[in-house]
C-alpha positions as CSV (number, residue, x, y, z in Angstrom):
1,M,-1.3,3.4,28.8
2,R,-2.0,7.0,27.5
3,I,-1.0,9.0,24.5
4,V,1.1,11.9,25.9
5,S,1.9,13.5,22.8
6,A,1.4,13.6,18.8
7,H,4.3,14.9,16.3
8,E,3.5,15.4,12.9
9,G,5.8,16.4,9.8
10,V,6.2,16.3,6.0
11,I,9.1,15.0,4.2
12,P,9.9,14.6,0.6
13,I,9.9,11.5,-1.5
14,S,10.5,13.1,-4.8
15,S,11.8,11.7,-7.9
16,S,12.3,12.8,-11.6
17,M,10.4,9.8,-12.9
18,S,6.8,9.6,-13.8
19,N,4.1,7.2,-14.9
20,A,1.3,7.7,-17.2
21,F,-0.5,10.3,-15.3
22,I,2.0,12.1,-12.8
23,D,5.5,12.8,-12.3
24,F,7.0,13.0,-8.8
25,S,8.9,15.9,-8.7
26,T,7.2,17.3,-5.8
27,M,5.8,14.3,-4.2
28,D,5.8,14.6,-0.1
29,C,4.2,12.4,2.6
30,S,3.4,12.9,6.2
31,V,5.1,11.2,9.0
32,L,3.8,10.7,12.4
33,A,4.9,9.8,15.9
34,L,2.5,9.2,18.9
35,V,4.4,9.2,22.2
36,S,3.0,7.2,25.1
37,D,3.7,7.1,28.9
38,V,4.9,3.4,28.6
39,V,8.6,3.2,29.3
40,V,10.7,0.6,28.2
41,D,14.8,0.4,28.8
42,G,14.3,3.8,29.8
43,Q,12.6,5.3,26.9
44,P,8.9,5.9,25.9
45,V,7.1,3.6,23.5
46,V,6.3,5.4,20.2
47,G,4.3,4.5,17.7
48,Y,5.0,5.8,14.0
49,G,2.8,6.3,10.9
50,F,3.2,7.7,7.3
51,N,1.3,7.7,4.1
52,S,2.0,5.6,0.9
53,N,3.4,7.4,-2.1
54,G,1.0,8.7,-5.0
55,R,-1.0,10.9,-2.3
56,Y,0.7,14.1,-1.1
57,S,1.0,14.9,2.7
58,A,-2.2,15.5,4.7
59,G,-0.7,17.6,7.4
60,E,-3.6,20.3,7.4
61,I,-6.2,17.9,8.3
62,L,-4.3,16.1,10.6
63,R,-3.4,19.2,12.5
64,R,-6.8,20.8,12.3
65,R,-9.1,17.8,12.9
66,I,-7.8,14.4,13.4
67,L,-5.0,14.8,15.8
68,P,-6.9,17.2,18.1
69,R,-9.8,14.9,18.5
70,L,-7.1,12.2,19.4
71,L,-5.3,14.1,22.1
72,E,-8.4,15.9,23.5
73,A,-10.4,12.4,24.1
74,D,-10.8,10.8,27.3
75,P,-7.6,8.7,27.7
76,D,-9.9,5.6,28.9
77,S,-11.9,6.1,25.6
78,L,-8.8,4.8,23.5
79,L,-8.3,1.6,25.4
80,D,-10.0,-2.0,25.2
81,A,-11.5,-4.1,27.9
82,D,-8.0,-5.3,29.1
83,G,-6.5,-1.9,29.3
84,G,-4.7,-2.2,26.1
85,L,-4.6,0.5,23.6
86,S,-7.4,-0.1,20.8
87,P,-7.0,1.2,17.5
88,S,-10.7,0.6,16.5
89,A,-11.5,2.6,19.5
90,A,-9.2,5.5,18.6
91,W,-10.5,5.3,14.9
92,D,-14.0,6.2,16.0
93,V,-12.7,9.0,18.2
94,V,-10.9,10.7,15.5
95,M,-13.7,10.3,12.8
96,R,-16.5,11.9,15.0
97,N,-18.3,14.8,13.3
98,E,-17.1,13.6,10.0
99,K,-19.7,13.5,7.2
100,P,-20.0,10.4,5.0
101,G,-18.4,10.7,1.6
102,G,-15.3,12.6,0.8
103,H,-12.8,10.0,1.2
104,G,-9.8,11.3,-0.8
105,E,-7.3,13.1,1.4
106,R,-9.2,12.7,4.9
107,S,-8.6,9.0,4.5
108,V,-5.1,9.6,4.1
109,A,-4.6,11.3,7.2
110,V,-6.6,9.0,9.3
111,G,-4.6,6.1,7.8
112,V,-1.5,7.9,8.9
113,V,-2.8,7.8,12.5
114,D,-4.1,4.3,12.2
115,M,-0.6,3.0,11.3
116,A,0.9,4.9,14.2
117,L,-1.7,3.3,16.8
118,H,-1.2,-0.2,15.4
119,D,2.5,0.4,15.6
120,L,2.2,1.4,19.2
121,A,-0.4,-1.2,20.2
122,A,1.9,-3.8,19.0
123,K,5.1,-2.3,20.8
124,V,3.4,-1.9,23.9
125,A,2.5,-5.7,23.7
126,G,6.0,-6.4,22.8
127,V,5.4,-8.2,19.6
128,P,5.7,-7.8,15.9
129,L,2.5,-6.3,14.2
130,H,1.5,-9.3,12.1
131,R,1.5,-11.4,15.6
132,W,-0.6,-8.5,17.0
133,I,-3.1,-8.3,14.2
134,A,-3.5,-12.3,14.1
135,D,-4.2,-12.2,17.8
136,H,-6.5,-9.6,18.0
137,Y,-8.1,-9.8,14.8
138,G,-7.4,-13.2,13.1
139,D,-7.1,-17.0,14.3
140,G,-3.9,-16.6,16.0
141,G,-1.8,-17.5,12.7
142,S,-0.2,-15.8,10.1
143,D,2.1,-16.2,7.0
144,E,5.7,-16.7,7.6
145,S,6.6,-15.2,4.3
146,V,4.8,-12.8,1.8
147,F,4.9,-12.9,-2.0
148,V,6.2,-9.6,-3.4
149,Y,6.6,-8.2,-6.5
150,A,9.2,-5.4,-7.6
151,A,7.3,-2.3,-8.8
152,G,9.3,0.0,-11.5
153,G,9.6,0.6,-15.0
154,Y,9.0,4.1,-15.0
155,Y,9.4,6.8,-17.4
156,A,12.2,8.9,-16.8
157,P,14.2,11.7,-19.1
158,G,16.7,10.0,-21.3
159,K,15.8,6.4,-20.1
160,T,16.5,3.9,-22.8
161,L,15.2,0.2,-23.4
162,G,18.6,-1.1,-22.5
163,D,18.2,1.1,-19.2
164,L,14.7,-0.5,-18.5
165,Q,16.1,-4.1,-19.0
166,D,18.9,-3.2,-16.6
167,E,16.5,-2.3,-13.9
168,M,14.5,-5.4,-14.5
169,R,17.7,-7.3,-14.1
170,G,18.4,-5.6,-11.0
171,F,15.0,-6.8,-9.6
172,L,15.5,-10.4,-10.5
173,D,19.3,-10.1,-9.0
174,L,17.5,-9.1,-5.8
175,G,15.4,-12.4,-5.6
176,Y,12.1,-11.0,-7.1
177,E,10.5,-13.5,-9.7
178,V,7.5,-11.0,-10.7
179,V,8.3,-7.5,-11.9
180,K,5.8,-4.5,-13.0
181,M,6.5,-1.6,-15.3
182,K,4.4,1.5,-16.3
183,I,2.8,2.0,-19.7
184,G,0.4,4.6,-21.1
185,G,3.1,7.3,-21.0
186,A,4.0,6.7,-24.6
187,D,2.0,5.7,-27.6
188,L,1.0,1.9,-27.9
189,A,3.8,1.2,-30.3
190,E,6.6,2.4,-28.2
191,D,4.8,0.8,-25.0
192,L,4.7,-2.5,-26.9
193,R,8.4,-2.2,-27.6
194,R,9.1,-1.5,-23.8
195,I,7.1,-4.6,-23.0
196,E,8.9,-6.9,-25.4
197,A,12.3,-5.6,-24.0
198,V,11.3,-6.6,-20.5
199,L,10.0,-10.0,-21.6
200,E,13.2,-10.6,-23.1
201,V,14.9,-10.2,-19.8
202,L,12.0,-12.8,-18.4
203,G,12.9,-15.2,-21.0
204,G,9.4,-14.5,-22.6
205,D,7.5,-15.4,-19.8
206,G,4.6,-12.9,-19.6
207,S,3.2,-14.4,-16.4
208,R,6.2,-12.6,-14.6
209,L,5.3,-9.1,-15.9
210,A,2.4,-6.9,-14.7
211,V,1.7,-3.7,-16.5
212,D,0.3,-0.4,-15.0
213,V,-1.5,2.3,-16.6
214,N,-2.3,4.4,-13.2
215,G,-5.9,5.2,-14.7
216,R,-4.8,7.0,-18.0
217,F,-7.0,5.2,-20.5
218,D,-10.4,5.9,-21.8
219,L,-12.4,2.9,-22.9
220,D,-11.3,2.8,-26.5
221,T,-7.7,2.8,-25.5
222,A,-8.1,0.7,-22.8
223,L,-9.4,-2.2,-25.2
224,A,-7.0,-1.4,-27.9
225,Y,-4.2,-2.0,-25.3
226,G,-6.1,-5.2,-24.1
227,R,-6.2,-6.6,-27.7
228,A,-2.5,-5.7,-28.3
229,I,-1.1,-7.4,-24.9
230,D,-3.6,-10.1,-24.8
231,P,-1.2,-12.6,-26.3
232,Y,1.6,-12.1,-23.8
233,G,-0.4,-13.8,-21.0
234,L,0.8,-10.7,-18.5
235,F,0.5,-11.3,-14.6
236,W,-2.0,-8.5,-14.9
237,Y,-3.3,-5.3,-16.4
238,E,-3.6,-2.8,-13.9
239,E,-5.6,0.4,-13.2
240,V,-6.6,0.8,-16.9
241,G,-9.0,3.7,-16.4
242,D,-10.3,6.4,-13.8
243,P,-10.4,4.4,-10.4
244,L,-14.1,5.4,-10.2
245,D,-15.2,4.6,-13.9
246,Y,-16.7,1.1,-12.9
247,H,-18.4,0.9,-16.5
248,L,-14.9,1.1,-18.1
249,N,-13.5,-1.7,-16.0
250,A,-16.4,-3.9,-16.4
251,T,-16.6,-3.2,-20.2
252,L,-12.7,-4.3,-20.4
253,A,-13.4,-7.5,-18.3
254,E,-15.9,-8.7,-20.9
255,H,-13.2,-8.2,-23.3
256,Y,-9.9,-9.0,-21.9
257,R,-9.3,-12.6,-20.9
258,G,-6.2,-12.0,-18.5
259,P,-6.1,-10.7,-15.1
260,I,-7.2,-7.1,-14.3
261,A,-5.8,-5.2,-11.1
262,T,-7.4,-2.3,-9.6
263,G,-8.2,-0.4,-6.3
264,E,-5.3,1.4,-5.1
265,N,-7.0,4.8,-5.5
266,L,-10.1,3.7,-3.7
267,F,-10.0,4.7,-0.2
268,S,-13.1,3.4,1.7
269,L,-15.5,0.3,2.2
270,Q,-17.8,2.0,0.1
271,D,-15.8,2.7,-2.7
272,A,-14.4,-1.0,-2.7
273,R,-18.2,-2.1,-2.4
274,N,-19.0,-0.4,-5.6
275,L,-16.1,-1.8,-7.2
276,V,-17.0,-5.2,-6.5
277,R,-20.7,-4.5,-7.3
278,Y,-20.4,-2.7,-10.6
279,G,-16.6,-3.2,-11.7
280,G,-16.9,-6.5,-13.6
281,L,-14.2,-7.8,-11.5
282,R,-13.8,-11.7,-11.8
283,P,-12.8,-13.5,-8.1
284,D,-11.0,-16.4,-10.1
285,R,-8.4,-14.3,-11.6
286,D,-8.4,-10.6,-11.0
287,W,-6.8,-8.5,-8.2
288,I,-7.7,-6.0,-5.6
289,Q,-5.0,-3.4,-4.5
290,V,-6.7,-1.3,-1.7
291,D,-3.9,0.3,0.3
292,P,-4.5,0.4,4.0
293,A,-2.3,3.2,4.8
294,L,-4.4,5.6,2.1
295,S,-7.8,4.3,3.2
296,Y,-8.5,4.8,6.5
297,G,-6.1,2.4,7.9
298,L,-6.2,-1.3,9.1
299,V,-9.5,-0.4,10.8
300,E,-11.3,0.0,7.7
301,Y,-9.4,-2.4,5.5
302,R,-10.6,-5.2,7.9
303,R,-14.2,-4.0,7.0
304,I,-13.2,-4.1,3.2
305,Q,-11.9,-7.5,3.8
306,D,-15.2,-8.8,5.6
307,M,-17.2,-7.4,2.6
308,L,-15.2,-8.9,0.2
309,A,-15.4,-12.2,1.8
310,Q,-19.2,-12.0,1.7
311,H,-19.1,-11.4,-2.0
312,G,-17.0,-14.5,-2.5
313,W,-13.6,-13.1,-2.8
314,S,-10.5,-14.9,-1.1
315,S,-8.2,-12.5,0.8
316,R,-5.5,-14.2,-1.5
317,R,-6.9,-12.0,-4.4
318,C,-5.6,-8.7,-2.4
319,I,-2.2,-7.4,-2.9
320,P,-2.1,-3.9,-1.4
321,H,-0.4,-1.0,-3.1
322,G,2.4,0.9,-1.1
323,G,5.3,-1.2,-1.2
324,H,6.0,-0.6,2.7
325,Q,6.2,-2.6,5.9
326,F,2.8,-1.8,7.2
327,S,1.3,-3.5,4.4
328,L,3.5,-6.6,4.6
329,H,2.6,-7.2,8.3
330,I,-1.1,-7.2,7.2
331,A,-0.4,-9.3,4.2
332,A,1.2,-12.1,6.4
333,A,-1.5,-11.7,9.4
334,L,-4.7,-11.5,7.0
335,R,-3.3,-14.0,4.5
336,L,-3.5,-11.8,1.6
337,G,-2.1,-12.6,-1.9
338,G,1.1,-10.6,-1.3
339,N,2.4,-6.9,-1.3
340,E,3.8,-4.4,-3.5
341,S,7.7,-3.6,-3.2
342,Y,9.6,-0.6,-4.4
343,P,13.3,-1.6,-4.6
344,G,15.2,1.7,-3.9
345,E,12.2,4.0,-4.8
346,F,10.3,6.7,-2.7
347,Q,13.1,6.6,-0.1
348,P,13.2,7.0,3.0
349,T,9.7,5.4,3.5
350,G,9.5,2.9,0.6
351,G,10.9,-0.6,1.1
352,F,11.1,-3.1,3.9
353,A,13.7,-3.5,6.8
354,D,17.3,-3.2,5.9
355,D,17.9,-6.7,6.5
356,A,15.1,-7.9,4.6
357,A,16.0,-10.4,2.0
358,V,13.8,-11.4,-1.0
359,E,14.1,-15.3,-1.7
360,G,12.2,-16.7,-4.5
361,G,9.8,-13.7,-4.6
362,R,9.0,-13.8,-1.1
363,V,10.1,-11.8,2.1
364,R,9.9,-13.2,5.6
365,L,8.9,-11.2,8.6
366,D,11.1,-10.4,11.4
367,D,10.4,-10.3,15.2
368,R,11.1,-6.5,15.9
369,P,8.2,-5.0,17.8
370,G,5.5,-3.1,16.2
371,I,6.0,-2.5,12.6
372,G,9.7,-2.5,12.8
373,F,10.8,0.9,11.3
374,E,13.4,0.8,13.7
375,G,15.1,-2.0,11.3
376,K,14.9,0.7,8.5
377,A,17.8,2.8,9.7
378,A,17.5,6.0,7.5
379,F,13.8,6.2,7.9
380,H,14.0,5.7,11.6
381,R,16.2,8.7,12.1
382,V,13.6,10.7,10.5
383,L,11.0,9.6,12.8
384,R,13.2,9.9,15.9
385,Q,13.7,13.8,14.9
386,L,9.9,14.3,15.0
387,H,9.8,13.7,18.9
388,A,13.5,14.5,19.7
């Protein structure tokens, strides 16, 4: 098989809401279609990719460096020994002549391409991506369903405590059992009122509520909030300080007994290794949230998983950021602890297939070939327009 063309674009996923650090009024993302010479039912097989929310589009890097390398490569250099598309071989091609470090936005661009390559490889094989991953990277088996939690609770103009409670009730009505809300965008007293309002909806069960700071706090504030929320017994206390401030995270872990979650803004094997070495995380209770779509894709994410295993971490302690179908397949095939979900947010990219149902806080995977964007009608229309 051959990749005959690549079509890149940018779409808005903007919103009036905000977290403790940024608003989403100008948020966008890159979308990509890789068209192959394989024809099924009279149509070329196409692999699709995009980047998760929270990072902006990476079109300039895609257009100037990453995609030209892919399209100019010897087609045989992108194949495995059996003649199938090899995302790992293609990853090596697109990363040629790139210096170590500088992972921020380059990792996003490569992640977009990696997603499209894996979608294409699984479609050519005629299998859903989780099965392709299990066959090529795993032991041939995968989880039939994946734990998902509903991420929301953002700050928004005019949003009241009652509105926040209604939002969380809506998540529970959809079948979610664990929900997440933002903190750090108000003072401690106000955030505690917000937390207690959500706990009221959850029947006082703090183990069903995660809170997310989005990296806003300095050490003193992190510790103060930790002392205040400790009695609630929360599901986790997420990304409390700057993602590269491993000392802050390690100090927090010494004082906060509950689970800590972080890693969504770490974009490489090296950064994840430093987190494990110096961030004080505890493998028996803490969570690692590296997002494959933002961190050079599944090729790099597998390296991260190998490193974590060498340091005594179970894959079940990993729940990727992003809330999309790509990481859902990865979570099932690599037997991760679960996957984030954004019910209704960051459209059209966010969420799973239109017919996906959450039951008991879990989502089952379907049998659509590849990632299954074709089952997400509004987003599939956008992707089809790239190569129409």
